C-alpha positions as CSV (number, residue, x, y, z in Angstrom):
1,M,-8.5,10.8,-18.1
2,A,-5.2,10.3,-16.4
3,R,-4.9,9.4,-12.7
4,K,-2.6,12.2,-11.5
5,Y,-0.6,11.9,-8.4
6,V,1.2,15.0,-7.1
7,I,4.6,14.9,-5.4
8,D,4.9,18.1,-3.4
9,G,6.6,19.8,-0.5
10,G,8.7,22.8,0.3
11,A,12.1,23.6,-1.3
12,Y,14.7,20.9,-0.9
13,S,12.2,18.1,0.0
14,G,13.4,15.8,-2.8
15,K,10.4,16.2,-5.1
16,T,12.4,16.5,-8.3
17,S,14.7,13.6,-7.4
18,V,11.6,11.4,-6.8
19,I,10.1,12.6,-10.1
20,K,13.3,11.8,-12.0
21,E,13.4,8.3,-10.5
22,L,9.8,7.7,-11.4
23,A,10.5,8.7,-15.0
24,R,13.6,6.5,-15.0
25,R,11.3,3.6,-14.0
26,G,9.1,4.3,-17.0
27,F,6.2,6.3,-15.4
28,A,4.8,9.4,-17.0
29,T,5.9,12.5,-15.2
30,V,5.4,16.3,-15.3
31,P,8.4,18.5,-14.2
32,E,8.1,21.4,-11.9
33,A,7.1,24.4,-14.0
34,A,8.8,27.0,-11.8
35,T,12.2,25.3,-12.1
36,L,11.7,25.1,-15.9
37,V,10.9,28.8,-16.2
38,I,13.7,29.8,-13.9
39,R,16.2,27.7,-15.9
40,E,15.0,29.3,-19.1
41,Q,15.2,32.8,-17.8
42,L,18.7,32.3,-16.3
43,A,19.9,30.7,-19.6
44,C,18.7,33.6,-21.7
45,G,19.4,36.4,-19.3
46,G,15.7,37.1,-18.9
47,G,14.3,39.0,-15.9
48,L,11.1,36.9,-15.4
49,L,12.3,35.5,-12.1
50,P,10.3,35.1,-8.9
51,W,12.8,37.2,-6.9
52,V,12.8,40.0,-9.5
53,R,9.2,40.2,-10.8
54,R,7.1,37.9,-8.5
55,E,3.6,38.9,-9.8
56,E,4.5,38.5,-13.5
57,F,6.4,35.3,-12.8
58,D,3.4,33.8,-11.0
59,R,1.0,34.8,-13.8
60,F,3.3,33.2,-16.4
61,L,3.8,30.1,-14.2
62,L,0.1,29.5,-13.9
63,G,-0.2,29.3,-17.7
64,R,2.9,27.0,-17.8
65,V,1.4,24.6,-15.2
66,K,-1.9,24.4,-17.2
67,L,0.0,23.7,-20.4
68,L,2.2,21.0,-18.8
69,E,-0.8,19.3,-17.1
70,S,-2.8,19.4,-20.3
71,K,-0.2,17.2,-22.0
72,I,-0.8,14.2,-19.7
73,E,-4.4,13.7,-20.5
74,T,-3.6,10.7,-22.7
75,E,-1.7,8.9,-19.9
76,D,-3.3,6.3,-17.6
77,L,-1.1,7.4,-14.7
78,A,1.2,10.4,-14.2
79,F,3.2,11.9,-11.4
80,L,3.4,15.7,-11.1
81,D,6.2,17.7,-9.5
82,R,4.0,20.1,-7.7
83,S,0.8,21.6,-9.0
84,F,-1.8,24.3,-8.5
85,P,-2.1,23.9,-4.7
86,G,1.6,24.6,-4.4
87,G,0.9,27.8,-6.3
88,I,-1.8,28.6,-3.7
89,A,0.9,28.3,-1.0
90,Y,3.4,30.5,-2.7
91,S,0.7,33.1,-3.5
92,Q,-0.3,33.1,0.1
93,F,3.3,33.4,1.3
94,Y,4.2,36.2,-1.1
95,R,0.7,37.8,-0.9
96,T,0.3,38.0,-4.7
97,S,-3.0,38.9,-6.4
98,L,-3.0,35.5,-8.2
99,L,-4.3,33.6,-5.2
100,G,-7.8,33.4,-6.5
101,D,-6.6,32.2,-9.9
102,Y,-4.6,29.4,-8.3
103,V,-7.5,28.4,-6.2
104,Q,-9.8,28.4,-9.2
105,A,-7.3,26.2,-11.2
106,A,-6.9,23.8,-8.3
107,Q,-10.7,23.4,-7.9
108,A,-11.1,22.7,-11.6
109,D,-8.5,19.9,-11.5
110,H,-8.5,16.7,-9.6
111,Y,-5.7,14.6,-8.3
112,A,-5.9,10.9,-7.5
113,G,-3.5,11.4,-4.6
114,V,-1.0,13.7,-3.0
115,Y,2.4,12.7,-1.6
116,L,4.0,15.3,0.6
117,M,7.7,14.9,0.9
118,D,9.3,15.7,4.3
119,L,11.9,18.4,4.1
120,L,15.5,17.2,3.8
121,P,18.4,18.4,6.0
122,G,21.1,20.5,4.4
123,Y,19.0,23.2,2.8
124,K,21.0,26.1,1.3
125,V,20.0,29.2,-0.6
126,D,21.2,28.8,-4.2
127,K,20.4,30.2,-7.7
128,F,17.0,28.4,-7.7
129,R,16.1,28.5,-4.0
130,K,16.0,32.0,-2.5
131,E,13.8,31.5,0.6
132,S,15.4,31.5,4.0
133,P,15.2,28.2,6.0
134,A,12.4,29.7,8.1
135,A,10.4,30.7,5.0
136,R,11.0,27.3,3.5
137,K,9.3,25.6,6.5
138,Q,6.5,28.1,6.4
139,I,5.9,27.5,2.7
140,H,6.0,23.7,3.3
141,E,3.2,24.1,5.9
142,L,1.2,26.3,3.5
143,I,1.5,23.7,0.8
144,R,0.2,21.0,3.2
145,Q,-2.7,23.2,4.3
146,A,-3.6,24.1,0.7
147,Y,-4.2,20.4,-0.1
148,L,-6.1,19.8,3.1
149,D,-8.3,22.9,2.4
150,L,-9.1,21.4,-1.0
151,G,-10.2,18.2,0.6
152,Y,-7.2,16.0,-0.3
153,K,-5.9,13.2,2.0
154,I,-2.1,13.7,2.1
155,T,0.3,10.8,2.3
156,R,3.5,11.8,4.1
157,V,6.7,10.5,2.7
158,Q,9.5,10.5,5.2
159,A,13.1,11.6,4.4
160,M,14.9,8.5,3.2
161,P,17.0,7.6,0.1
162,V,15.2,8.4,-3.2
163,D,14.7,4.8,-4.3
164,E,13.1,4.0,-1.0
165,R,10.8,7.0,-1.3
166,V,9.8,5.9,-4.8
167,D,9.3,2.3,-3.6
168,F,7.1,3.6,-0.7
169,I,4.9,5.6,-3.2
170,L,4.6,2.8,-5.7
171,G,3.9,0.3,-2.9
172,H,1.3,2.6,-1.4
173,L,-0.4,2.6,-4.9
174,G,-0.1,-1.2,-5.2
175,L,2.2,-0.8,-8.2
176,I,5.0,-3.0,-6.7
């Protein structure tokens, strides 16, 4: 079974940049499912978008996260761009009926560690990020609390250049 480490945080915390750098360095990674689904929907003109059909989007997203995570079982070590506890946070924030489903999925999975990225300055609403700056901060805190509630010890990763963040994570794991 793979040792799975989650890279998480609110919108514009640098998760995806860290995941891309880890992949560039040869580590197995899992992309953020929400971003994949949003890109797919925007590309095909679909309406399954969180700001259009939140409940349906979250239901579809839960399945996509399960699928993506199931593909890493053959790896020794993998880094995930968000996971089920992040879904817990978004379900809490948007008050969807899928909160229990995300909690159940999170309890069934196990992560070797969680790295919570500090939020970066310069956040702007764009075609992928629709939450206000205040909502972004609230979601970030809900993400942190979801991992704590599930019993995870969180390692905070301060805002710094991407390569330094990756070096910090790999150094913390004794991989460099």
